[in-house]
PDB file of N, CA, C and O in Angstrom:
ATOM      1  N   MET A   1       7.142  -9.339   1.371  1.00  0.00           N
ATOM      2  CA  MET A   1       7.081  -7.883   1.304  1.00  0.00           C
ATOM      3  C   MET A   1       8.380  -7.310   1.869  1.00  0.00           C
ATOM      4  O   MET A   1       8.832  -7.713   2.941  1.00  0.00           O
ATOM      5  N   SER A   2       8.958  -6.394   1.156  1.00  0.00           N
ATOM      6  CA  SER A   2      10.209  -5.757   1.604  1.00  0.00           C
ATOM      7  C   SER A   2       9.912  -4.358   2.119  1.00  0.00           C
ATOM      8  O   SER A   2       9.073  -3.644   1.569  1.00  0.00           O
ATOM      9  N   VAL A   3      10.610  -3.975   3.181  1.00  0.00           N
ATOM     10  CA  VAL A   3      10.494  -2.653   3.751  1.00  0.00           C
ATOM     11  C   VAL A   3      11.697  -1.844   3.247  1.00  0.00           C
ATOM     12  O   VAL A   3      12.841  -2.185   3.547  1.00  0.00           O
ATOM     13  N   ASN A   4      11.445  -0.792   2.496  1.00  0.00           N
ATOM     14  CA  ASN A   4      12.504   0.058   1.968  1.00  0.00           C
ATOM     15  C   ASN A   4      12.852   1.149   2.974  1.00  0.00           C
ATOM     16  O   ASN A   4      12.015   1.969   3.352  1.00  0.00           O
ATOM     17  N   ILE A   5      14.114   1.129   3.394  1.00  0.00           N
ATOM     18  CA  ILE A   5      14.585   2.072   4.425  1.00  0.00           C
ATOM     19  C   ILE A   5      15.682   2.942   3.846  1.00  0.00           C
ATOM     20  O   ILE A   5      16.613   2.455   3.204  1.00  0.00           O
ATOM     21  N   LEU A   6      15.557   4.237   4.084  1.00  0.00           N
ATOM     22  CA  LEU A   6      16.616   5.208   3.718  1.00  0.00           C
ATOM     23  C   LEU A   6      17.266   5.660   4.999  1.00  0.00           C
ATOM     24  O   LEU A   6      16.594   6.170   5.896  1.00  0.00           O
ATOM     25  N   HIS A   7      18.576   5.479   5.094  1.00  0.00           N
ATOM     26  CA  HIS A   7      19.335   5.934   6.264  1.00  0.00           C
ATOM     27  C   HIS A   7      20.238   7.089   5.838  1.00  0.00           C
ATOM     28  O   HIS A   7      21.016   6.956   4.894  1.00  0.00           O
ATOM     29  N   VAL A   8      20.133   8.222   6.535  1.00  0.00           N
ATOM     30  CA  VAL A   8      20.887   9.429   6.224  1.00  0.00           C
ATOM     31  C   VAL A   8      21.763   9.782   7.409  1.00  0.00           C
ATOM     32  O   VAL A   8      21.268  10.040   8.507  1.00  0.00           O
ATOM     33  N   ASP A   9      23.089   9.792   7.178  1.00  0.00           N
ATOM     34  CA  ASP A   9      24.016  10.155   8.254  1.00  0.00           C
ATOM     35  C   ASP A   9      25.319  10.589   7.611  1.00  0.00           C
ATOM     36  O   ASP A   9      25.804   9.943   6.682  1.00  0.00           O
ATOM     37  N   ASP A  10      25.890  11.687   8.106  1.00  0.00           N
ATOM     38  CA  ASP A  10      27.155  12.185   7.542  1.00  0.00           C
ATOM     39  C   ASP A  10      28.362  11.386   8.005  1.00  0.00           C
ATOM     40  O   ASP A  10      29.438  11.527   7.424  1.00  0.00           O
ATOM     41  N   ASP A  11      28.224  10.557   9.021  1.00  0.00           N
ATOM     42  CA  ASP A  11      29.330   9.788   9.557  1.00  0.00           C
ATOM     43  C   ASP A  11      29.382   8.423   8.860  1.00  0.00           C
ATOM     44  O   ASP A  11      28.465   7.619   9.027  1.00  0.00           O
ATOM     45  N   PRO A  12      30.443   8.146   8.078  1.00  0.00           N
ATOM     46  CA  PRO A  12      30.502   6.888   7.320  1.00  0.00           C
ATOM     47  C   PRO A  12      30.534   5.662   8.236  1.00  0.00           C
ATOM     48  O   PRO A  12      30.023   4.608   7.858  1.00  0.00           O
ATOM     49  N   ASP A  13      31.125   5.775   9.435  1.00  0.00           N
ATOM     50  CA  ASP A  13      31.134   4.618  10.345  1.00  0.00           C
ATOM     51  C   ASP A  13      29.718   4.287  10.808  1.00  0.00           C
ATOM     52  O   ASP A  13      29.345   3.115  10.865  1.00  0.00           O
ATOM     53  N   ILE A  14      28.938   5.295  11.134  1.00  0.00           N
ATOM     54  CA  ILE A  14      27.548   5.083  11.567  1.00  0.00           C
ATOM     55  C   ILE A  14      26.760   4.465  10.416  1.00  0.00           C
ATOM     56  O   ILE A  14      26.007   3.514  10.625  1.00  0.00           O
ATOM     57  N   ARG A  15      26.925   4.997   9.205  1.00  0.00           N
ATOM     58  CA  ARG A  15      26.216   4.428   8.045  1.00  0.00           C
ATOM     59  C   ARG A  15      26.554   2.940   7.885  1.00  0.00           C
ATOM     60  O   ARG A  15      25.670   2.126   7.617  1.00  0.00           O
ATOM     61  N   GLU A  16      27.816   2.595   8.049  1.00  0.00           N
ATOM     62  CA  GLU A  16      28.234   1.211   7.893  1.00  0.00           C
ATOM     63  C   GLU A  16      27.604   0.316   8.956  1.00  0.00           C
ATOM     64  O   GLU A  16      27.077  -0.748   8.632  1.00  0.00           O
ATOM     65  N   ILE A  17      27.650   0.732  10.217  1.00  0.00           N
ATOM     66  CA  ILE A  17      27.100  -0.071  11.316  1.00  0.00           C
ATOM     67  C   ILE A  17      25.595  -0.218  11.168  1.00  0.00           C
ATOM     68  O   ILE A  17      25.077  -1.330  11.269  1.00  0.00           O
ATOM     69  N   VAL A  18      24.890   0.861  10.934  1.00  0.00           N
ATOM     70  CA  VAL A  18      23.439   0.794  10.792  1.00  0.00           C
ATOM     71  C   VAL A  18      23.075  -0.059   9.584  1.00  0.00           C
ATOM     72  O   VAL A  18      22.164  -0.882   9.664  1.00  0.00           O
ATOM     73  N   GLY A  19      23.766   0.123   8.475  1.00  0.00           N
ATOM     74  CA  GLY A  19      23.487  -0.666   7.286  1.00  0.00           C
ATOM     75  C   GLY A  19      23.707  -2.138   7.554  1.00  0.00           C
ATOM     76  O   GLY A  19      22.890  -2.966   7.152  1.00  0.00           O
ATOM     77  N   PHE A  20      24.774  -2.476   8.211  1.00  0.00           N
ATOM     78  CA  PHE A  20      25.063  -3.878   8.533  1.00  0.00           C
ATOM     79  C   PHE A  20      23.954  -4.459   9.397  1.00  0.00           C
ATOM     80  O   PHE A  20      23.466  -5.554   9.117  1.00  0.00           O
ATOM     81  N   LEU A  21      23.549  -3.748  10.438  1.00  0.00           N
ATOM     82  CA  LEU A  21      22.530  -4.246  11.350  1.00  0.00           C
ATOM     83  C   LEU A  21      21.176  -4.399  10.661  1.00  0.00           C
ATOM     84  O   LEU A  21      20.506  -5.420  10.817  1.00  0.00           O
ATOM     85  N   LEU A  22      20.774  -3.378   9.896  1.00  0.00           N
ATOM     86  CA  LEU A  22      19.488  -3.467   9.220  1.00  0.00           C
ATOM     87  C   LEU A  22      19.464  -4.536   8.142  1.00  0.00           C
ATOM     88  O   LEU A  22      18.433  -5.170   7.919  1.00  0.00           O
ATOM     89  N   ASN A  23      20.569  -4.738   7.485  1.00  0.00           N
ATOM     90  CA  ASN A  23      20.625  -5.752   6.426  1.00  0.00           C
ATOM     91  C   ASN A  23      20.631  -7.195   6.987  1.00  0.00           C
ATOM     92  O   ASN A  23      20.560  -8.154   6.219  1.00  0.00           O
ATOM     93  N   CYS A  24      20.714  -7.344   8.312  1.00  0.00           N
ATOM     94  CA  CYS A  24      20.580  -8.672   8.914  1.00  0.00           C
ATOM     95  C   CYS A  24      19.175  -9.219   8.742  1.00  0.00           C
ATOM     96  O   CYS A  24      18.967 -10.432   8.776  1.00  0.00           O
ATOM     97  N   ASP A  25      18.225  -8.340   8.559  1.00  0.00           N
ATOM     98  CA  ASP A  25      16.840  -8.763   8.337  1.00  0.00           C
ATOM     99  C   ASP A  25      16.559  -8.827   6.837  1.00  0.00           C
ATOM    100  O   ASP A  25      16.611  -7.799   6.162  1.00  0.00           O
ATOM    101  N   PRO A  26      16.267  -9.997   6.311  1.00  0.00           N
ATOM    102  CA  PRO A  26      16.067 -10.144   4.865  1.00  0.00           C
ATOM    103  C   PRO A  26      14.874  -9.365   4.327  1.00  0.00           C
ATOM    104  O   PRO A  26      14.759  -9.176   3.116  1.00  0.00           O
ATOM    105  N   GLU A  27      13.986  -8.912   5.204  1.00  0.00           N
ATOM    106  CA  GLU A  27      12.828  -8.140   4.748  1.00  0.00           C
ATOM    107  C   GLU A  27      13.132  -6.656   4.570  1.00  0.00           C
ATOM    108  O   GLU A  27      12.297  -5.910   4.059  1.00  0.00           O
ATOM    109  N   PHE A  28      14.321  -6.224   4.988  1.00  0.00           N
ATOM    110  CA  PHE A  28      14.695  -4.834   4.851  1.00  0.00           C
ATOM    111  C   PHE A  28      15.571  -4.622   3.628  1.00  0.00           C
ATOM    112  O   PHE A  28      16.525  -5.366   3.401  1.00  0.00           O
ATOM    113  N   SER A  29      15.250  -3.620   2.855  1.00  0.00           N
ATOM    114  CA  SER A  29      16.074  -3.170   1.750  1.00  0.00           C
ATOM    115  C   SER A  29      16.593  -1.780   2.141  1.00  0.00           C
ATOM    116  O   SER A  29      15.811  -0.838   2.269  1.00  0.00           O
ATOM    117  N   VAL A  30      17.909  -1.658   2.331  1.00  0.00           N
ATOM    118  CA  VAL A  30      18.482  -0.430   2.923  1.00  0.00           C
ATOM    119  C   VAL A  30      19.243   0.370   1.889  1.00  0.00           C
ATOM    120  O   VAL A  30      20.081  -0.161   1.161  1.00  0.00           O
ATOM    121  N   MET A  31      18.939   1.658   1.835  1.00  0.00           N
ATOM    122  CA  MET A  31      19.686   2.620   1.024  1.00  0.00           C
ATOM    123  C   MET A  31      20.291   3.599   2.027  1.00  0.00           C
ATOM    124  O   MET A  31      19.687   3.876   3.063  1.00  0.00           O
ATOM    125  N   SER A  32      21.461   4.115   1.731  1.00  0.00           N
ATOM    126  CA  SER A  32      22.038   5.100   2.642  1.00  0.00           C
ATOM    127  C   SER A  32      22.676   6.243   1.851  1.00  0.00           C
ATOM    128  O   SER A  32      23.053   6.092   0.689  1.00  0.00           O
ATOM    129  N   CYS A  33      22.779   7.364   2.508  1.00  0.00           N
ATOM    130  CA  CYS A  33      23.439   8.531   1.897  1.00  0.00           C
ATOM    131  C   CYS A  33      24.020   9.386   3.016  1.00  0.00           C
ATOM    132  O   CYS A  33      23.723   9.180   4.193  1.00  0.00           O
ATOM    133  N   ALA A  34      24.865  10.361   2.622  1.00  0.00           N
ATOM    134  CA  ALA A  34      25.641  11.125   3.590  1.00  0.00           C
ATOM    135  C   ALA A  34      25.124  12.529   3.849  1.00  0.00           C
ATOM    136  O   ALA A  34      25.654  13.216   4.722  1.00  0.00           O
ATOM    137  N   ASN A  35      24.106  12.981   3.120  1.00  0.00           N
ATOM    138  CA  ASN A  35      23.682  14.378   3.331  1.00  0.00           C
ATOM    139  C   ASN A  35      22.208  14.557   2.970  1.00  0.00           C
ATOM    140  O   ASN A  35      21.585  13.703   2.340  1.00  0.00           O
ATOM    141  N   GLY A  36      21.685  15.695   3.392  1.00  0.00           N
ATOM    142  CA  GLY A  36      20.273  15.979   3.183  1.00  0.00           C
ATOM    143  C   GLY A  36      19.868  16.118   1.724  1.00  0.00           C
ATOM    144  O   GLY A  36      18.782  15.682   1.342  1.00  0.00           O
ATOM    145  N   GLY A  37      20.729  16.721   0.899  1.00  0.00           N
ATOM    146  CA  GLY A  37      20.401  16.881  -0.491  1.00  0.00           C
ATOM    147  C   GLY A  37      20.217  15.527  -1.189  1.00  0.00           C
ATOM    148  O   GLY A  37      19.271  15.334  -1.953  1.00  0.00           O
ATOM    149  N   ASP A  38      21.131  14.600  -0.916  1.00  0.00           N
ATOM    150  CA  ASP A  38      20.990  13.273  -1.497  1.00  0.00           C
ATOM    151  C   ASP A  38      19.753  12.583  -0.941  1.00  0.00           C
ATOM    152  O   ASP A  38      19.077  11.867  -1.680  1.00  0.00           O
ATOM    153  N   ALA A  39      19.439  12.772   0.323  1.00  0.00           N
ATOM    154  CA  ALA A  39      18.258  12.162   0.896  1.00  0.00           C
ATOM    155  C   ALA A  39      16.986  12.614   0.207  1.00  0.00           C
ATOM    156  O   ALA A  39      16.095  11.808  -0.060  1.00  0.00           O
ATOM    157  N   LEU A  40      16.904  13.909  -0.082  1.00  0.00           N
ATOM    158  CA  LEU A  40      15.725  14.412  -0.774  1.00  0.00           C
ATOM    159  C   LEU A  40      15.562  13.799  -2.162  1.00  0.00           C
ATOM    160  O   LEU A  40      14.460  13.435  -2.575  1.00  0.00           O
ATOM    161  N   SER A  41      16.674  13.696  -2.864  1.00  0.00           N
ATOM    162  CA  SER A  41      16.654  13.098  -4.197  1.00  0.00           C
ATOM    163  C   SER A  41      16.248  11.629  -4.162  1.00  0.00           C
ATOM    164  O   SER A  41      15.399  11.195  -4.941  1.00  0.00           O
ATOM    165  N   ILE A  42      16.853  10.870  -3.263  1.00  0.00           N
ATOM    166  CA  ILE A  42      16.535   9.442  -3.139  1.00  0.00           C
ATOM    167  C   ILE A  42      15.099   9.251  -2.711  1.00  0.00           C
ATOM    168  O   ILE A  42      14.407   8.385  -3.247  1.00  0.00           O
ATOM    169  N   ALA A  43      14.638  10.036  -1.762  1.00  0.00           N
ATOM    170  CA  ALA A  43      13.233   9.908  -1.284  1.00  0.00           C
ATOM    171  C   ALA A  43      12.257  10.174  -2.405  1.00  0.00           C
ATOM    172  O   ALA A  43      11.239   9.490  -2.512  1.00  0.00           O
ATOM    173  N   ALA A  44      12.545  11.156  -3.245  1.00  0.00           N
ATOM    174  CA  ALA A  44      11.643  11.471  -4.361  1.00  0.00           C
ATOM    175  C   ALA A  44      11.646  10.366  -5.418  1.00  0.00           C
ATOM    176  O   ALA A  44      10.612  10.061  -6.014  1.00  0.00           O
ATOM    177  N   ASP A  45      12.819   9.771  -5.643  1.00  0.00           N
ATOM    178  CA  ASP A  45      12.936   8.733  -6.688  1.00  0.00           C
ATOM    179  C   ASP A  45      12.446   7.360  -6.238  1.00  0.00           C
ATOM    180  O   ASP A  45      11.854   6.619  -7.022  1.00  0.00           O
ATOM    181  N   ARG A  46      12.695   7.022  -4.964  1.00  0.00           N
ATOM    182  CA  ARG A  46      12.476   5.645  -4.544  1.00  0.00           C
ATOM    183  C   ARG A  46      11.364   5.467  -3.512  1.00  0.00           C
ATOM    184  O   ARG A  46      11.025   4.327  -3.192  1.00  0.00           O
ATOM    185  N   ALA A  47      10.799   6.512  -2.991  1.00  0.00           N
ATOM    186  CA  ALA A  47       9.691   6.471  -2.019  1.00  0.00           C
ATOM    187  C   ALA A  47       9.925   5.436  -0.909  1.00  0.00           C
ATOM    188  O   ALA A  47       9.207   4.438  -0.843  1.00  0.00           O
ATOM    189  N   PRO A  48      10.916   5.659  -0.037  1.00  0.00           N
ATOM    190  CA  PRO A  48      11.146   4.707   1.035  1.00  0.00           C
ATOM    191  C   PRO A  48       9.973   4.626   2.018  1.00  0.00           C
ATOM    192  O   PRO A  48       9.225   5.587   2.202  1.00  0.00           O
ATOM    193  N   ASP A  49       9.835   3.461   2.639  1.00  0.00           N
ATOM    194  CA  ASP A  49       8.791   3.271   3.638  1.00  0.00           C
ATOM    195  C   ASP A  49       9.154   3.939   4.966  1.00  0.00           C
ATOM    196  O   ASP A  49       8.286   4.333   5.745  1.00  0.00           O
ATOM    197  N   LEU A  50      10.476   4.054   5.198  1.00  0.00           N
ATOM    198  CA  LEU A  50      10.967   4.608   6.459  1.00  0.00           C
ATOM    199  C   LEU A  50      12.251   5.368   6.176  1.00  0.00           C
ATOM    200  O   LEU A  50      13.092   4.916   5.399  1.00  0.00           O
ATOM    201  N   ILE A  51      12.401   6.529   6.812  1.00  0.00           N
ATOM    202  CA  ILE A  51      13.626   7.302   6.705  1.00  0.00           C
ATOM    203  C   ILE A  51      14.211   7.480   8.113  1.00  0.00           C
ATOM    204  O   ILE A  51      13.556   8.017   9.006  1.00  0.00           O
ATOM    205  N   LEU A  52      15.426   7.029   8.288  1.00  0.00           N
ATOM    206  CA  LEU A  52      16.199   7.240   9.523  1.00  0.00           C
ATOM    207  C   LEU A  52      17.192   8.328   9.235  1.00  0.00           C
ATOM    208  O   LEU A  52      18.082   8.150   8.403  1.00  0.00           O
ATOM    209  N   CYS A  53      17.062   9.462   9.909  1.00  0.00           N
ATOM    210  CA  CYS A  53      17.884  10.613   9.549  1.00  0.00           C
ATOM    211  C   CYS A  53      18.586  11.180  10.789  1.00  0.00           C
ATOM    212  O   CYS A  53      17.968  11.442  11.821  1.00  0.00           O
ATOM    213  N   ASP A  54      19.902  11.356  10.640  1.00  0.00           N
ATOM    214  CA  ASP A  54      20.693  12.034  11.661  1.00  0.00           C
ATOM    215  C   ASP A  54      20.142  13.444  11.864  1.00  0.00           C
ATOM    216  O   ASP A  54      19.708  14.089  10.909  1.00  0.00           O
ATOM    217  N   VAL A  55      20.161  13.911  13.086  1.00  0.00           N
ATOM    218  CA  VAL A  55      19.667  15.257  13.365  1.00  0.00           C
ATOM    219  C   VAL A  55      20.737  16.293  13.066  1.00  0.00           C
ATOM    220  O   VAL A  55      20.452  17.318  12.447  1.00  0.00           O
ATOM    221  N   MET A  56      21.976  16.037  13.503  1.00  0.00           N
ATOM    222  CA  MET A  56      23.048  17.028  13.370  1.00  0.00           C
ATOM    223  C   MET A  56      23.954  16.650  12.191  1.00  0.00           C
ATOM    224  O   MET A  56      24.834  15.799  12.316  1.00  0.00           O
ATOM    225  N   MET A  57      23.720  17.299  11.048  1.00  0.00           N
ATOM    226  CA  MET A  57      24.583  17.086   9.858  1.00  0.00           C
ATOM    227  C   MET A  57      24.967  18.479   9.347  1.00  0.00           C
ATOM    228  O   MET A  57      24.206  19.431   9.516  1.00  0.00           O
ATOM    229  N   PRO A  58      26.130  18.599   8.732  1.00  0.00           N
ATOM    230  CA  PRO A  58      26.511  19.903   8.156  1.00  0.00           C
ATOM    231  C   PRO A  58      25.633  20.206   6.949  1.00  0.00           C
ATOM    232  O   PRO A  58      25.099  19.308   6.298  1.00  0.00           O
ATOM    233  N   GLY A  59      25.507  21.468   6.680  1.00  0.00           N
ATOM    234  CA  GLY A  59      24.680  21.876   5.532  1.00  0.00           C
ATOM    235  C   GLY A  59      23.205  21.820   5.911  1.00  0.00           C
ATOM    236  O   GLY A  59      22.690  22.715   6.581  1.00  0.00           O
ATOM    237  N   MET A  60      22.541  20.772   5.483  1.00  0.00           N
ATOM    238  CA  MET A  60      21.121  20.597   5.784  1.00  0.00           C
ATOM    239  C   MET A  60      20.994  19.558   6.900  1.00  0.00           C
ATOM    240  O   MET A  60      21.309  18.385   6.700  1.00  0.00           O
ATOM    241  N   ASP A  61      20.530  19.993   8.076  1.00  0.00           N
ATOM    242  CA  ASP A  61      20.408  19.055   9.211  1.00  0.00           C
ATOM    243  C   ASP A  61      19.091  18.265   9.068  1.00  0.00           C
ATOM    244  O   ASP A  61      18.280  18.512   8.177  1.00  0.00           O
ATOM    245  N   GLY A  62      18.927  17.320   9.974  1.00  0.00           N
ATOM    246  CA  GLY A  62      17.764  16.419   9.935  1.00  0.00           C
ATOM    247  C   GLY A  62      16.414  17.154   9.950  1.00  0.00           C
ATOM    248  O   GLY A  62      15.557  16.839   9.124  1.00  0.00           O
ATOM    249  N   PRO A  63      16.188  18.129  10.862  1.00  0.00           N
ATOM    250  CA  PRO A  63      14.932  18.838  10.822  1.00  0.00           C
ATOM    251  C   PRO A  63      14.693  19.597   9.512  1.00  0.00           C
ATOM    252  O   PRO A  63      13.549  19.713   9.074  1.00  0.00           O
ATOM    253  N   ALA A  64      15.724  20.102   8.895  1.00  0.00           N
ATOM    254  CA  ALA A  64      15.584  20.778   7.609  1.00  0.00           C
ATOM    255  C   ALA A  64      15.199  19.771   6.515  1.00  0.00           C
ATOM    256  O   ALA A  64      14.381  20.079   5.647  1.00  0.00           O
ATOM    257  N   VAL A  65      15.785  18.580   6.558  1.00  0.00           N
ATOM    258  CA  VAL A  65      15.417  17.519   5.603  1.00  0.00           C
ATOM    259  C   VAL A  65      13.941  17.192   5.763  1.00  0.00           C
ATOM    260  O   VAL A  65      13.212  17.107   4.774  1.00  0.00           O
ATOM    261  N   LEU A  66      13.501  17.010   6.990  1.00  0.00           N
ATOM    262  CA  LEU A  66      12.092  16.699   7.250  1.00  0.00           C
ATOM    263  C   LEU A  66      11.180  17.794   6.715  1.00  0.00           C
ATOM    264  O   LEU A  66      10.169  17.503   6.076  1.00  0.00           O
ATOM    265  N   ALA A  67      11.526  19.040   6.968  1.00  0.00           N
ATOM    266  CA  ALA A  67      10.717  20.153   6.480  1.00  0.00           C
ATOM    267  C   ALA A  67      10.625  20.150   4.957  1.00  0.00           C
ATOM    268  O   ALA A  67       9.552  20.384   4.402  1.00  0.00           O
ATOM    269  N   ARG A  68      11.750  19.884   4.271  1.00  0.00           N
ATOM    270  CA  ARG A  68      11.763  19.838   2.810  1.00  0.00           C
ATOM    271  C   ARG A  68      10.947  18.655   2.273  1.00  0.00           C
ATOM    272  O   ARG A  68      10.264  18.770   1.255  1.00  0.00           O
ATOM    273  N   LEU A  69      11.032  17.515   2.976  1.00  0.00           N
ATOM    274  CA  LEU A  69      10.218  16.359   2.562  1.00  0.00           C
ATOM    275  C   LEU A  69       8.742  16.680   2.667  1.00  0.00           C
ATOM    276  O   LEU A  69       7.960  16.256   1.816  1.00  0.00           O
ATOM    277  N   ARG A  70       8.346  17.410   3.677  1.00  0.00           N
ATOM    278  CA  ARG A  70       6.931  17.766   3.881  1.00  0.00           C
ATOM    279  C   ARG A  70       6.468  18.807   2.867  1.00  0.00           C
ATOM    280  O   ARG A  70       5.267  18.927   2.626  1.00  0.00           O
ATOM    281  N   GLN A  71       7.383  19.559   2.272  1.00  0.00           N
ATOM    282  CA  GLN A  71       7.014  20.586   1.287  1.00  0.00           C
ATOM    283  C   GLN A  71       6.783  19.992  -0.100  1.00  0.00           C
ATOM    284  O   GLN A  71       6.083  20.585  -0.921  1.00  0.00           O
ATOM    285  N   ASN A  72       7.357  18.847  -0.358  1.00  0.00           N
ATOM    286  CA  ASN A  72       7.282  18.232  -1.693  1.00  0.00           C
ATOM    287  C   ASN A  72       6.090  17.275  -1.732  1.00  0.00           C
ATOM    288  O   ASN A  72       5.981  16.380  -0.894  1.00  0.00           O
ATOM    289  N   ALA A  73       5.205  17.465  -2.700  1.00  0.00           N
ATOM    290  CA  ALA A  73       4.005  16.642  -2.787  1.00  0.00           C
ATOM    291  C   ALA A  73       4.314  15.146  -2.916  1.00  0.00           C
ATOM    292  O   ALA A  73       3.542  14.318  -2.432  1.00  0.00           O
ATOM    293  N   SER A  74       5.425  14.790  -3.557  1.00  0.00           N
ATOM    294  CA  SER A  74       5.728  13.365  -3.747  1.00  0.00           C
ATOM    295  C   SER A  74       6.374  12.722  -2.519  1.00  0.00           C
ATOM    296  O   SER A  74       6.501  11.498  -2.466  1.00  0.00           O
ATOM    297  N   THR A  75       6.786  13.526  -1.529  1.00  0.00           N
ATOM    298  CA  THR A  75       7.424  12.947  -0.337  1.00  0.00           C
ATOM    299  C   THR A  75       6.756  13.361   0.960  1.00  0.00           C
ATOM    300  O   THR A  75       7.253  13.005   2.029  1.00  0.00           O
ATOM    301  N   GLN A  76       5.662  14.090   0.918  1.00  0.00           N
ATOM    302  CA  GLN A  76       5.075  14.577   2.151  1.00  0.00           C
ATOM    303  C   GLN A  76       4.312  13.491   2.895  1.00  0.00           C
ATOM    304  O   GLN A  76       4.041  13.665   4.083  1.00  0.00           O
ATOM    305  N   ARG A  77       3.957  12.400   2.270  1.00  0.00           N
ATOM    306  CA  ARG A  77       3.258  11.319   2.907  1.00  0.00           C
ATOM    307  C   ARG A  77       3.986  10.005   2.604  1.00  0.00           C
ATOM    308  O   ARG A  77       4.528   9.841   1.511  1.00  0.00           O
ATOM    309  N   PRO A  78       4.005   9.071   3.557  1.00  0.00           N
ATOM    310  CA  PRO A  78       4.616   7.775   3.263  1.00  0.00           C
ATOM    311  C   PRO A  78       3.844   7.022   2.184  1.00  0.00           C
ATOM    312  O   PRO A  78       2.651   7.254   1.987  1.00  0.00           O
ATOM    313  N   PRO A  79       4.523   6.132   1.496  1.00  0.00           N
ATOM    314  CA  PRO A  79       3.786   5.357   0.441  1.00  0.00           C
ATOM    315  C   PRO A  79       2.660   4.546   1.064  1.00  0.00           C
ATOM    316  O   PRO A  79       2.780   4.045   2.182  1.00  0.00           O
ATOM    317  N   SER A  80       1.570   4.427   0.326  1.00  0.00           N
ATOM    318  CA  SER A  80       0.452   3.672   0.842  1.00  0.00           C
ATOM    319  C   SER A  80       0.756   2.183   0.684  1.00  0.00           C
ATOM    320  O   SER A  80       1.363   1.759  -0.299  1.00  0.00           O
ATOM    321  N   SER A  81       0.323   1.404   1.670  1.00  0.00           N
ATOM    322  CA  SER A  81       0.553  -0.048   1.608  1.00  0.00           C
ATOM    323  C   SER A  81      -0.551  -0.683   0.765  1.00  0.00           C
ATOM    324  O   SER A  81      -1.713  -0.278   0.811  1.00  0.00           O
ATOM    325  N   SER A  82      -0.153  -1.674   0.008  1.00  0.00           N
ATOM    326  CA  SER A  82      -1.120  -2.336  -0.877  1.00  0.00           C
ATOM    327  C   SER A  82      -1.584  -3.640  -0.263  1.00  0.00           C
ATOM    328  O   SER A  82      -2.400  -4.345  -0.855  1.00  0.00           O
TER     329      SER A  82
END
């Protein structure tokens, strides 16, 4: 079973480090993006099991991303485990 993780951070160095560390575990499948808009799109398309989101990002910050995820019926709840 693979755990799908979405990592959202505007800092490319942080994305690289976190991606490297998470990808050390073969059970993790990691997607990353640099902004809230992309995070909303990816979350709707791929239904990650876990979202790690930076709080302070330009444009749409982490709390705003969370609020928007909760407003969308397809992303307001985590995927159910089978």
